[in-house]
C-alpha positions, 0 to 999 in steps of 0.5 A: 880361145882364152887362157884360165888359171887352175886353182890351189885346190886343182880347179879351172874356170871356164871363160863365161864365153865359151860356156855361153858359146857351149851352152855350159850352165852350172851341176852340167856335166863334163867328160875330161880326157886324156889325149896321146897328145897331152893334151885334155879333151873336155865333153860335155854331157846334154840334159835330159830337157837337152835330148828331149828338145832334139827328139821332138818332132823325130817320131812319127804319130800315123797318120788317120787309117784309109778307109775302107769300103765298108766305112765309106758305105756305114758314113753314106748310110749316117748321112742319108 
């Protein structure tokens, strides 16, 4: 995916193509993990906004209550 260089303060820069493809922006939080084979894994934490956007539509609003015979009679009386 690309090579990166560590600066004299131990910082690294993630290439813009990778940041763009993973939607990583300034201030985002990442977790770093050292694997058994001495490789490093970076994992992005979703922002509150991303969590909310993923939840939209997951919660179902209960449909209207089914009419009872009594409620139908009340509606009928009002229309007469």
